[in-house]
VOLO-356926 format. One line per 4 residues: their letters; for each residue z, y, x of N, C-alpha, C. Coordinates in pm, whole numbers. Atoms other than C-alpha are relative to their C-alpha. Layout:
A> Z,Y,X,Z,Y,X,Z,Y,X ~ ...;
// end
This chain:
MHSK> -30,-99,82,1532,-1416,1048,146,92,17 ~ -99,-59,-22,1754,-1139,1069,155,-55,-85 ~ -118,17,76,2137,-1179,982,5,98,-140 ~ -39,-105,61,2250,-962,653,47,119,57;
SFLL> -85,-116,-35,2487,-763,826,-126,84,94 ~ 75,-93,-71,2214,-658,1078,-120,73,-59 ~ 90,-83,76,1942,-571,825,81,114,-90 ~ -67,-133,44,2227,-359,641,-10,106,103;
FVAS> -28,-118,-121,2279,-176,987,-122,99,30 ~ 148,-57,-42,1901,-127,1046,-29,90,-128 ~ 29,-94,103,1866,13,681,34,136,-19 ~ -64,-134,-7,2121,268,724,-49,58,118;
LLYV> 30,-87,-147,1957,384,1073,-125,37,-81 ~ 123,-70,31,1617,415,875,28,135,-86 ~ -21,-110,71,1768,684,650,58,121,76 ~ -67,-111,-119,1917,881,947,-94,47,93;
LPFS> 84,-38,-120,1665,862,1228,-132,101,-37 ~ 117,-46,4,1351,986,1040,15,158,20 ~ -16,-177,24,1531,1364,1031,53,37,141 ~ -54,-17,-142,1668,1319,1420,-123,75,109;
EKPI> 144,-16,-80,1431,1490,1674,61,-20,163 ~ -64,19,-104,1673,1357,1958,-68,-127,86 ~ 51,122,-23,1505,1100,2175,82,-133,37 ~ -88,83,45,1604,762,2159,-41,-90,132;
DREA> 32,76,-138,1639,520,2493,-123,-102,-55 ~ 110,116,35,1305,311,2487,25,-109,7 ~ -15,133,-41,1434,24,2640,89,-75,-108 ~ -69,32,113,1665,-31,2334,-66,-77,-71;
FATE> 94,42,91,1361,-87,2139,-121,-28,27 ~ 98,48,-40,1170,-273,2345,-76,-98,-85 ~ 57,139,95,900,-534,2182,-107,-34,55 ~ 95,45,-59,603,-707,2229,-129,69,15;
ATEY> 135,-91,-33,279,-574,2380,-95,-55,-91 ~ 91,47,61,-47,-553,2219,-100,8,90 ~ 93,20,-59,-383,-686,2367,-101,148,-9 ~ 61,-111,50,-537,-375,2193,43,81,-68;
SWNQ> -39,-120,79,-476,-50,2003,-52,38,-102 ~ 47,-79,70,-542,71,1701,6,150,-3 ~ -29,-141,-63,-603,415,1799,-48,104,-69 ~ 53,-149,84,-799,626,1544,-13,-59,-122;
FRGP> 77,35,148,-928,626,1187,-83,-129,-13 ~ 76,132,17,-1076,260,1110,5,-99,163 ~ -3,74,-88,-976,122,1443,-56,47,124 ~ 44,1,-124,-1086,102,1799,-147,0,13;
TADG> 140,-30,-29,-1455,56,1733,-34,63,-131 ~ 7,-97,99,-1429,293,1433,-79,-25,-141 ~ 89,67,130,-1576,48,1157,102,-74,-77 ~ -86,64,97,-1268,-90,1006,17,-163,56;
KSHS> 18,149,-46,-1324,-437,1217,159,-9,78 ~ -91,64,-61,-993,-620,1336,-35,-95,119 ~ 39,98,-93,-1005,-800,1661,64,-129,-3 ~ -59,124,53,-766,-1041,1513,-62,-64,-106;
PNLP> 42,41,96,-920,-1278,1306,102,-86,-118 ~ -118,53,65,-544,-1391,1172,59,106,-88 ~ -74,-115,78,-434,-1111,961,39,-57,-116 ~ -52,82,114,-211,-1232,683,-84,44,-127;
IGWN> 97,-7,138,-381,-1288,331,99,-33,-117 ~ -92,-1,110,-65,-1318,108,137,40,17 ~ -129,-107,-17,228,-1071,62,44,41,-108 ~ -71,-86,78,472,-920,-157,119,80,35;
ETTG> -135,-57,-42,786,-730,-181,100,-76,79 ~ -94,127,-44,990,-1049,-103,-50,-98,102 ~ 73,104,-82,730,-1237,109,-98,80,105 ~ 82,-60,-73,587,-1166,427,-6,131,69;
IRWK> -57,-119,-47,747,-851,522,85,19,125 ~ -93,22,-145,854,-824,872,90,132,7 ~ -78,-118,36,985,-462,795,-65,102,-110 ~ 14,-113,88,980,-174,576,59,113,10;
TPVS> -81,-157,-11,1055,180,629,-65,111,-81 ~ 34,-113,95,1085,450,401,-57,127,81 ~ 58,-116,-69,869,762,512,-5,96,-95 ~ 13,-99,97,967,1088,359,-130,116,-6;
GKAW> 114,-95,5,718,1384,274,-114,-48,-71 ~ 122,61,70,379,1337,157,-126,22,108 ~ 137,-4,-87,39,1260,394,-42,-137,-14 ~ 99,138,18,-248,1000,364,-62,-7,107;
SSPV> 67,65,-126,-305,964,721,20,-126,24 ~ -37,145,-9,-333,615,866,77,-27,112 ~ -90,51,-109,-108,453,1140,-106,-25,108 ~ 77,44,-143,-229,456,1479,91,-68,80;
VSGN> -84,40,-93,-77,268,1776,-38,-14,130 ~ 10,-30,-152,-13,330,2125,113,-110,77 ~ -98,50,-70,158,66,2313,77,-85,-121 ~ -84,31,91,454,-36,2113,63,86,-96;
TIWL> -51,-113,107,483,279,1904,-101,8,-112 ~ 90,-23,96,316,306,1579,39,172,-42 ~ 18,-148,22,241,701,1510,-43,35,-129 ~ 23,-81,151,237,883,1184,1,151,-4;
SNAT> -9,-143,31,130,1232,1101,63,24,-105 ~ -72,-19,155,321,1383,826,32,148,-21 ~ -27,-120,27,404,1671,623,84,22,-130 ~ -84,-25,119,652,1796,382,-133,57,-100;
KDGR> 75,1,121,490,1823,13,-45,155,-4 ~ 44,-155,-19,473,2214,70,-64,53,100 ~ 73,-5,-115,305,2188,388,69,82,95 ~ -77,-88,-63,555,2416,561,39,-72,127;
RLSL> -44,61,-124,664,2154,820,-98,-116,31 ~ 116,111,-44,373,1939,999,83,-66,140 ~ -89,74,-118,521,1665,1199,-50,-113,47 ~ 52,149,-35,462,1336,1374,128,-104,24;
LAVN> -124,100,-13,681,1012,1362,-25,-101,91 ~ 23,126,-94,705,759,1631,104,-101,-31 ~ -71,125,39,797,401,1488,-5,-92,91 ~ -11,108,-109,914,134,1701,-52,-132,-80;
AKTG> 62,124,79,679,-173,1614,45,-117,-31 ~ -65,147,69,911,-464,1610,118,44,-84 ~ -106,21,94,1198,-314,1420,-31,123,-127 ~ 39,-112,107,1032,-25,1200,72,95,16;
MIRK> -79,-121,-18,1289,216,1331,-63,141,44 ~ 30,-121,-61,1214,568,1344,54,54,106 ~ -71,-63,-127,1260,680,1708,15,139,21 ~ -13,-138,-19,1175,1030,1685,-96,59,-101;
DITV> 89,-55,107,1024,1273,1408,-2,134,97 ~ 12,-93,-78,896,1557,1612,-84,120,-101 ~ 67,-118,40,797,1919,1458,-110,35,80 ~ 124,-22,-63,446,1981,1561,-25,137,-41;
FEIE> 17,-135,53,430,2319,1363,76,64,-125 ~ -74,-55,104,610,2508,1111,-111,133,-61 ~ 44,-39,25,422,2681,893,9,104,-135 ~ -91,-100,102,535,3033,691,-72,-21,-102;
DPMF> 50,-16,129,252,3032,446,-128,-72,-7 ~ 106,97,-7,58,2720,407,-123,48,-121 ~ 135,-4,82,-321,2735,240,40,-114,-133 ~ 0,73,116,-349,2586,-95,-54,-144,40;
CHPF> 42,166,-34,-392,2173,-91,-2,-54,-146 ~ 42,91,125,-509,1998,-410,112,-125,1 ~ -100,124,4,-246,1760,-542,-33,-139,16 ~ 15,126,-27,-453,1471,-480,-31,-11,141;
NSYA> 21,-21,-129,-480,1576,-111,129,-12,70 ~ -113,-27,-58,-209,1631,130,-38,93,124 ~ -26,-119,-71,-116,1871,401,-45,-74,185 ~ -16,131,-118,-142,1528,671,-104,-96,-42;
SPTP> 92,103,26,-460,1364,573,-66,-59,125 ~ 42,79,-120,-627,1334,908,85,-89,91 ~ -92,78,-99,-545,1076,1111,-6,18,128 ~ 3,-7,-130,-434,1077,1473,-85,-58,69;
VVED> 31,73,-134,-603,958,1798,39,29,93 ~ -101,-7,-147,-463,812,2083,-119,-46,130 ~ 57,20,-102,-640,819,2421,14,22,132 ~ -30,-12,-164,-570,757,2784,142,108,0;
GCLY> -136,-63,-18,-183,829,2724,-5,128,-115 ~ -11,-111,88,-246,1097,2476,-15,21,-133 ~ 25,29,123,-226,1134,2129,2,139,-85 ~ 26,-140,16,-393,1428,1941,5,-27,-157;
VHYG> -51,-31,118,-262,1540,1615,-76,112,-84 ~ 80,-89,67,-483,1755,1351,48,16,-131 ~ -16,-62,121,-384,1943,1036,-83,100,-34 ~ 136,-63,20,-722,2099,996,18,152,42;
SAGT> 49,-143,-43,-733,2490,1032,171,19,60 ~ -137,-32,-11,-314,2480,1044,57,-28,147 ~ -49,17,-147,-317,2345,1390,-37,-148,51 ~ 32,124,-55,-428,2059,1648,119,4,106;
ACID> -68,-1,-129,-199,1947,1929,-32,-132,68 ~ 19,97,-85,-188,1709,2208,147,-34,71 ~ -105,16,-12,108,1498,2261,-11,-139,108 ~ -14,97,-103,216,1290,2610,56,-122,-93;
TATD> -73,85,67,286,954,2432,106,-92,116 ~ -98,61,-82,487,862,2748,150,66,-5 ~ -128,-74,34,730,1143,2705,35,63,-142 ~ 14,-58,135,644,1250,2351,20,158,-5;
VITW> -25,-131,6,613,1601,2473,-119,56,-42 ~ 118,-92,-5,359,1861,2347,-70,57,102 ~ 58,-94,-113,136,1968,2602,-96,125,-20 ~ 83,-125,37,-88,2199,2424,-17,23,-133;
TRQD> 50,-18,157,-167,2335,2074,-96,95,-3 ~ 107,-100,58,-455,2523,1877,27,15,-113 ~ -53,-48,93,-357,2743,1607,-106,102,-44 ~ 112,-128,19,-684,2970,1622,-126,-56,-45;
LPCD> 137,35,34,-963,2764,1467,-41,10,-145 ~ 6,-45,175,-1028,2932,1117,-81,-100,-44 ~ 65,83,122,-1120,2738,798,71,-3,-116 ~ -81,-22,156,-1036,2791,440,-38,-153,-38;
HHRG> 29,156,44,-1024,2398,319,-17,39,-127 ~ 12,-7,157,-979,2508,-32,64,-79,-71 ~ -34,87,36,-852,2192,-103,91,-73,71 ~ -67,45,-108,-670,2093,212,-96,-85,76;
PGSS> 106,58,-115,-798,1930,534,-39,-170,-8 ~ 45,169,46,-974,1556,536,-43,-48,139 ~ 98,73,-109,-1179,1505,872,109,-7,122 ~ -77,58,-124,-996,1320,1149,-57,42,141;
PIVF> 74,-34,-131,-1032,1412,1514,-38,-126,84 ~ 50,109,-105,-1222,1173,1761,-10,55,145 ~ 4,-18,-155,-1222,1144,2156,-131,-66,19 ~ 128,53,-91,-1535,1079,2363,-3,64,118;
EDKL> 41,-38,-140,-1564,1122,2741,50,139,5 ~ -117,-107,-28,-1265,1346,2750,-8,123,-82 ~ 17,-136,121,-1390,1593,2467,88,-55,-140 ~ -62,27,149,-1184,1592,2133,-92,79,-69;
FLTF> 106,-70,83,-1429,1670,1860,84,22,-161 ~ -65,-31,149,-1302,1848,1538,-101,53,-96 ~ 105,-17,116,-1492,1910,1211,64,111,-69 ~ -25,-92,75,-1447,2196,1001,-104,38,-123;
DGFD> 120,-36,92,-1639,2205,659,73,39,-83 ~ -113,-75,81,-1453,2451,472,-89,74,-142 ~ 51,-78,124,-1519,2689,163,-76,138,94 ~ 35,-134,-33,-1568,2996,406,-77,-23,154;
QQYV> 20,29,-110,-1680,2834,744,-53,-138,37 ~ -9,138,-9,-1842,2505,836,-53,-2,150 ~ 12,16,-121,-1848,2407,1216,31,-126,64 ~ -39,112,-63,-1828,2151,1456,44,34,145;
IALD> -35,-50,-120,-1638,2196,1772,62,-101,121 ~ -45,121,-106,-1540,2015,2113,98,55,100 ~ -81,-45,-66,-1265,2061,2295,78,-58,126 ~ -47,86,-139,-1146,1961,2646,145,-85,-40;
AKTG> -121,66,57,-895,1679,2564,123,8,67 ~ -113,-22,-99,-657,1740,2878,60,152,-35 ~ -51,-164,13,-635,2157,2820,7,32,-129 ~ 23,-52,142,-724,2201,2463,-137,104,-19;
KTIW> 107,-104,-4,-989,2472,2590,-137,-44,-61 ~ 111,-1,72,-1302,2529,2373,-124,-55,109 ~ 118,34,-51,-1614,2346,2520,-142,26,-34 ~ 98,-12,74,-1872,2388,2276,28,47,-159;
RTDR> -19,9,160,-1867,2508,1911,-148,24,-47 ~ 137,-19,59,-2188,2482,1686,40,29,-164 ~ 8,1,132,-2213,2619,1348,-109,-76,-54 ~ 96,78,111,-2371,2441,1028,-107,66,1;
SIHY> 129,-59,-12,-2720,2528,1054,-83,-69,-159 ~ 82,99,90,-2783,2341,689,-11,109,-107 ~ 39,-76,135,-2941,2502,396,67,-71,-93 ~ -77,49,92,-2693,2441,149,-30,32,-147;
GSDD> 68,2,108,-2895,2571,-128,81,61,-112 ~ -90,-75,57,-2592,2770,-259,90,119,65 ~ -81,-108,-76,-2369,3084,-182,159,-45,-38 ~ -140,49,41,-2074,2890,-364,86,-82,112;
GDFK> -57,67,-118,-1840,2781,-57,55,-147,-59 ~ -45,78,94,-1712,2521,-325,-106,-144,42 ~ 117,85,6,-2035,2329,-273,-32,-31,174 ~ 11,28,-161,-2015,2335,114,107,-75,72;
KAYC> -93,76,-81,-1701,2134,169,-27,-119,24 ~ -14,161,-18,-1665,1781,312,113,-34,97 ~ -122,58,-82,-1397,1561,463,-24,-90,117 ~ 37,102,-78,-1583,1330,684,47,26,148;
TPTI> -30,23,-127,-1486,1199,1016,-126,-25,81 ~ 126,50,-46,-1791,1181,1262,8,-136,96 ~ -11,130,-86,-1850,876,1482,-129,25,81 ~ 69,6,-136,-2015,847,1815,-98,-121,9;
VTHN> 111,78,16,-2357,664,1805,-80,-15,139 ~ 104,-4,-102,-2572,516,2101,-127,-65,-70 ~ 105,83,104,-2919,434,1948,-124,49,119 ~ 135,21,-97,-3231,358,2204,53,111,138;
NRTQ> 2,-80,-140,-3033,515,2519,56,131,-16 ~ -55,-119,15,-2930,837,2339,99,28,-73 ~ -145,-10,64,-2561,921,2250,-31,116,-106 ~ -14,-134,96,-2513,1149,1947,121,-16,-75;
LVSP> -118,-2,89,-2212,1239,1743,-45,34,-158 ~ 7,5,143,-2289,1178,1375,89,72,-121 ~ -108,-55,36,-2137,1418,1174,-48,57,-152 ~ 28,-14,150,-2186,1392,750,87,151,-23;
AAVA> -90,-120,65,-2130,1740,588,-47,5,-130 ~ 64,-21,149,-2204,1871,247,-168,15,0 ~ 152,5,0,-2589,1835,151,-70,-49,94 ~ 67,58,-121,-2689,1705,505,83,-59,86;
TVAY> -61,58,-122,-2580,1483,789,-70,60,149 ~ 48,-16,-88,-2622,1601,1130,26,-44,127 ~ -38,103,-115,-2644,1428,1477,-3,118,106 ~ -12,-99,-140,-2529,1668,1805,-22,-79,109;
DPDN> -19,46,-110,-2546,1633,2149,136,-8,38 ~ -121,-27,-7,-2182,1550,2215,22,94,117 ~ -11,-50,-117,-2232,1711,2562,16,155,-24 ~ 10,-143,8,-2341,2048,2454,6,58,-159;
GEEL> 21,-5,160,-2345,2040,2048,-114,51,-32 ~ 165,-24,56,-2728,2087,2032,10,-102,-103 ~ 65,92,139,-2869,1964,1694,-104,-96,47 ~ 92,123,-69,-3067,1631,1787,-77,13,-162;
WTVY> 77,10,143,-3162,1567,1391,74,21,-118 ~ -57,-14,129,-3087,1629,1033,-61,-84,-129 ~ 65,65,124,-3126,1435,715,76,54,-111 ~ -49,-71,116,-3081,1606,391,28,-113,-107;
HGGF> -35,108,104,-2939,1399,105,101,20,-123 ~ -61,-38,118,-2751,1615,-132,159,-8,21 ~ -103,32,29,-2388,1604,-241,105,81,88 ~ -117,-85,-62,-2068,1755,-113,153,-88,-34;
NAAA> -155,42,25,-1673,1652,-76,-3,-134,41 ~ -4,162,-53,-1769,1325,91,102,-27,111 ~ -110,30,-91,-1512,1148,306,-18,-116,99 ~ 34,134,-50,-1648,803,399,-26,5,144;
RPLY> 94,4,-125,-1722,740,780,-113,-46,6 ~ 157,74,13,-2058,672,860,21,-142,91 ~ 12,93,-112,-2137,350,1041,-113,-22,73 ~ 125,33,-70,-2388,223,1279,17,-120,24;
SHGL> 31,154,-24,-2530,-130,1261,-139,-29,-37 ~ 144,34,9,-2865,-301,1288,-95,125,46 ~ 80,-93,-2,-3023,8,1445,10,142,-114 ~ 6,-86,76,-2920,200,1146,142,70,-35;
VVIC> -113,-68,38,-2665,479,1049,26,9,-158 ~ -8,26,155,-2522,425,681,103,118,-26 ~ -31,-97,63,-2434,750,512,65,3,-137 ~ -73,-19,135,-2180,787,231,-12,160,-54;
TAQG> 17,-154,58,-2273,1144,5,108,69,-81 ~ -97,-29,95,-2021,1145,-241,-94,41,-149 ~ 50,8,93,-2275,1279,-458,-166,20,34 ~ 97,14,-40,-2666,1330,-428,-73,-142,20;
DRLL> 22,154,-35,-2811,1004,-260,93,-88,-6 ~ -104,80,32,-2498,864,-289,23,-73,146 ~ -8,103,-132,-2527,591,9,-165,-10,49 ~ 122,15,-34,-2857,580,216,36,-38,179;
AVRP> 10,23,-137,-2962,445,563,-101,79,74 ~ 64,-109,-88,-3102,663,842,-29,-85,145 ~ 41,12,-132,-3291,569,1169,42,108,58 ~ -45,-122,-71,-3119,778,1405,-85,37,134;
DGTG> 69,-53,-96,-3405,879,1616,-113,101,-29 ~ 71,-128,40,-3646,1177,1619,72,123,39 ~ -67,-168,-3,-3569,1552,1607,-19,72,-108 ~ 3,-73,118,-3544,1798,1376,37,-73,-171;
DITD> -31,67,114,-3554,1727,995,-66,-147,-22 ~ 53,149,25,-3610,1350,953,5,-63,-96 ~ -48,29,140,-3536,1314,612,-135,-69,-70 ~ 67,62,69,-3882,1213,501,-73,-108,79;
ENVV> 39,135,-85,-3962,944,792,106,-89,34 ~ -106,108,-73,-3626,779,883,93,-32,-121 ~ -110,32,88,-3453,746,560,-54,-155,-43 ~ 42,141,4,-3485,361,527,27,-67,-141;
WKFG> 3,13,128,-3332,309,216,120,69,-93 ~ -84,-93,74,-3109,480,-67,85,-121,-110 ~ -97,78,94,-2824,301,-297,75,109,-71 ~ -55,-92,110,-2731,501,-622,94,-17,-82;
KSAP> -108,28,67,-2502,294,-785,138,-40,44 ~ -113,62,-37,-2139,210,-768,43,34,146 ~ -51,-51,-138,-2121,400,-410,131,53,-8 ~ -112,-96,31,-1803,527,-301,5,118,45;
TRPS> 30,-163,-45,-1720,890,-221,132,5,115 ~ -118,1,-136,-1364,805,8,15,-108,62 ~ -36,93,-73,-1332,462,97,-121,-27,66 ~ 113,34,-91,-1533,377,409,-54,-127,-14;
QSVV> 20,125,-16,-1749,54,439,14,-97,115 ~ -15,78,-112,-1753,-249,634,-124,-94,-17 ~ 151,85,-27,-2051,-450,785,64,-115,73 ~ -32,116,-60,-2015,-843,845,-151,-69,6;
ADQL> 157,60,-28,-2340,-1013,985,-77,112,-80 ~ 161,-93,43,-2644,-871,812,40,73,-142 ~ -19,-59,149,-2440,-746,477,93,124,20 ~ -70,-115,24,-2282,-401,384,104,-54,-133;
YMVS> -119,10,81,-1945,-447,188,79,123,-41 ~ -101,-118,61,-1764,-175,-26,66,-13,-123 ~ -64,11,151,-1560,-91,-295,14,162,-45 ~ -10,-139,29,-1594,230,-500,121,69,-34;
DTGI> -88,-71,16,-1361,477,-580,63,-84,-156 ~ -50,66,110,-1324,321,-923,19,-153,-13 ~ -28,122,-19,-1285,-44,-821,-125,-84,-25 ~ 99,74,-18,-1655,-150,-795,-21,-78,123;
FSCI> 21,73,-124,-1703,-408,-536,-141,-65,27 ~ 146,-16,6,-2044,-435,-409,-22,-70,151 ~ 40,61,-146,-2246,-652,-110,-146,39,-17 ~ 166,-49,-7,-2600,-504,-3,-50,-56,120;
DIET> 69,29,-142,-2825,-633,251,-17,124,102 ~ 14,-102,-53,-2814,-370,531,-121,65,42 ~ 143,-42,-49,-3142,-370,648,-101,41,-95 ~ 121,-32,96,-3336,-340,304,86,87,-107;
GKVR> -61,-47,123,-3047,-207,79,2,-74,-138 ~ 27,93,107,-3118,-508,-157,146,-21,-40 ~ -119,47,62,-2828,-551,-392,42,-156,5 ~ -22,152,7,-2656,-904,-319,116,-31,-136;
WSER> -76,64,136,-2387,-908,-602,78,194,10 ~ -70,-108,26,-2181,-611,-751,90,-15,-122 ~ -102,34,122,-1849,-674,-980,65,103,-14 ~ -111,-80,28,-1609,-436,-1136,142,-61,-13;
HSGR> -92,88,7,-1277,-586,-1073,129,106,-60 ~ -111,-114,62,-984,-279,-1123,53,83,105 ~ -81,-41,-91,-803,-52,-957,-68,124,45 ~ 72,-95,-43,-862,315,-798,1,-4,159;
YSAS> 32,9,-117,-976,351,-433,-3,108,81 ~ 35,-91,-94,-914,586,-143,-16,-37,139 ~ -8,44,-128,-848,364,169,-109,-87,-18 ~ 135,94,-31,-1126,214,358,50,-143,65;
LIES> -12,142,-47,-1163,-155,426,22,-20,111 ~ -1,75,-146,-1076,-359,705,-36,-125,-19 ~ 57,127,2,-1226,-669,798,67,-85,122 ~ -60,105,-89,-1051,-973,960,-30,-145,-27;
GGRL> 39,164,32,-1194,-1331,1025,-97,-20,-125 ~ 83,26,123,-1463,-1296,770,56,42,-143 ~ -68,-46,111,-1211,-1155,518,-24,152,3 ~ -2,-112,31,-1199,-805,369,114,38,-79;
YACD> -108,-52,62,-903,-593,276,-14,146,-86 ~ 2,-125,68,-901,-308,6,139,23,-95 ~ -101,-47,53,-613,-145,-86,25,122,-111 ~ 40,-97,92,-577,58,-399,121,101,-21;
EDGT> -124,-126,9,-381,374,-505,136,-41,-59 ~ -112,17,97,-139,202,-724,89,-156,50 ~ -75,107,-46,-10,-102,-499,-45,-132,23 ~ 75,159,-43,-262,-393,-479,-90,9,94;
CIVF> 88,14,-104,-442,-498,-211,-79,-128,-18 ~ 99,109,35,-756,-744,-266,-39,-39,98 ~ 65,24,-120,-834,-965,19,-112,-96,-86 ~ 93,71,59,-1175,-1102,-68,-99,-47,124;
KANP> 107,101,-106,-1451,-1335,147,-105,84,42 ~ 116,-65,-27,-1727,-1162,302,-126,-106,-19 ~ 46,102,46,-1937,-1383,110,-148,68,-76 ~ 105,-59,27,-2295,-1262,55,-69,-39,-150;
QFFE> 52,65,145,-2344,-1496,-263,31,50,-117 ~ -67,-66,74,-2091,-1362,-470,149,33,43 ~ -122,-46,-26,-1758,-1184,-504,114,-122,-25 ~ -98,92,-19,-1490,-1409,-376,108,53,13;
IVSE> -130,-25,-14,-1123,-1326,-399,92,-100,42 ~ -94,103,-50,-895,-1499,-167,145,48,-51 ~ -124,-20,59,-578,-1308,-294,21,136,-63 ~ -75,-112,22,-385,-1041,-456,125,32,19;
NKLN> -105,-28,-55,-131,-880,-306,94,148,-57 ~ -30,-110,43,109,-649,-462,157,76,56 ~ -113,-69,-41,367,-370,-342,34,111,-101 ~ -71,-90,111,576,-121,-524,-67,148,-12;
DGCM> 39,-135,-19,379,191,-414,-136,-30,16 ~ 131,7,-46,10,267,-350,-9,60,102 ~ 26,-39,-123,-201,355,-53,-117,100,-42 ~ 102,-82,-14,-392,665,-12,-66,2,131;
ASPA> 33,11,-156,-386,585,378,-96,-132,1 ~ 58,151,-44,-620,298,530,77,-54,69 ~ -100,124,-78,-444,-7,664,-61,24,152 ~ 12,9,-127,-411,-39,1043,22,-148,60;
VFGD> -21,151,-46,-355,-340,1261,98,2,128 ~ -69,-4,-125,-72,-442,1521,6,-142,41 ~ -8,167,-15,-150,-798,1673,-87,-55,-101 ~ 63,60,144,-205,-1018,1382,64,31,-125;
DLLI> -56,-49,144,-9,-796,1154,-68,101,-32 ~ 61,-125,76,-146,-540,884,141,100,12 ~ -62,-120,20,18,-201,891,-43,84,-156 ~ 10,-70,138,20,-48,552,99,136,-29;
RTKS> -88,-96,49,122,264,464,-43,48,-144 ~ 35,-22,183,195,343,66,39,168,13 ~ -76,-119,73,296,668,-88,132,65,68 ~ -142,-6,-17,643,617,37,36,-72,85;
HLYR> -54,77,-116,688,365,302,-111,-54,88 ~ 82,87,-98,539,186,623,35,-114,-1 ~ -56,104,-12,512,-153,611,-53,-66,129 ~ 94,60,-103,433,-412,895,26,-145,-90;
ISSV> -11,134,79,331,-755,697,-85,-93,99 ~ 10,116,-83,308,-1075,882,-34,-124,-73 ~ 7,164,34,174,-1450,833,94,-80,73 ~ -104,110,-93,424,-1571,1084,105,10,-107;
SL> -129,33,62,711,-1742,901,114,100,63 ~ -116,-78,-36,1006,-1475,887,148,-69,-52;
// end
């Protein structure tokens, strides 16, 4: 346990360092290494699954907190990890300064606050959203941070130097950005499903140059751009030796060839404004649509419009629009935006159980050792067992502020970004 004087010293630094862009000696903040890194939205396997089975199950503001760091601004992006640094994209509430925080994983001290873009006239952003909602992705010593059409940048994680930027990718998000970037085979994939334009683009991850751009060919059934918006993050899927970029949009989901952007298949499901990331398990892609069919499982094979042939099941009740689901064994677990927890058989769509608890949810589930973690918008995190028989709560944990961002993992610890702070939560005696 730290001495009281040292804690006061650290606390004083936390309020100073976030506004400094001067580099700090890395050796002064050396910390433990991690065997793997939570490098993107929903972690290295893109499905919320933690490699550690030992994440903490009980905490509050006075128990289990390794450190707590205040974070200014307004941003709903999730933390990502590179070595001993936790990265957070950030923004001022008015969207004029878009930034990136580098946080020491051992101490919680913000060692650098990088101004990535300064925006003279930001687009409108709905109060429920933020100007920094997309989660960065780290790959091969580079961090890619994305603020929608306001800009995308690559940062060298060894030097904290910005190596390239793009601010020439147009899109009227109308309500603010949401889709996170992903990396696959040296390509950075960005999704723009806006009011005016809807397209997917692949950039060279090293240079930022465009490799391909494919406009959506979806028949939206409306000329109103408000019904063409979506906020989904795509997922790379390999099914029957065919690699696909599965990219949900308004009204339909399209799979693209990641090499050249050619459309492979399309499934129509209706809906718009979806945000949950698709899952691939048991040979099925699980897609959350916000409205329309709401939740469906699709066999990701065939070409063209596969709606009639490849939709295996649909689930229309209590499906989420924002929190992504998790698969454990043969079951799909989820929590709706309004706090209805459900378990369904992933192969058949049969409901095993569904129970209303409480809370409002935007953060996606994470799974550790057969337990699932659901953080709500008001400060409560429900830990429950992956039990197909009934809803079994392990613990209810309360922090002072709520979560819009999904949790992340560092070793055996949880990283929780609330609306005002970043926490490292541990089950180790502190």
